[in-house]
C-alpha positions, 0 to 999 in steps of 0.5 A: 073318837080316839081308839088309842092309835095315833093318826098316820102322818105319812102317806105310803108309798112315799119318797123318804130321806134317812139321815144318820151321823157317826164318826167319819170313815168308810165303814159308816156309810157301809153300815148305814147302807147295810141297815137300809138294804136289809129292809129295802133291798138294793139302794142306788149309790146315787141316792146316797150323799156323805157330808163331813162335819166342819172339823171332819170328825163326823160324817152325815150320811143321807139315803133317799129311798122309796118306802111302801109302808110305815113298817119299813121306816120303823125297821130301819130306824130300829136298826139305826138305834141298835148300831153304836157307830151311829150317834144321831139319826132323823 
């Protein structure tokens, strides 16, 4: 029987990787970390990787974190969604 609430696909707490892409530059990594830190607090720099696109115009920033709830995950994605410097995220 369904009560209209979709089943939770991720079990918390869990390790999770956020990936976001935008125009290359030092401010992209800083903005992405700002969003993640606003929700989770401190993030270890060793948990962050930056990869340039083949032409070098864009960068992909991955941040590996430990989430304790779906709310944390959603709040970070909402922050990414509202940031015009981030053109793509998963």
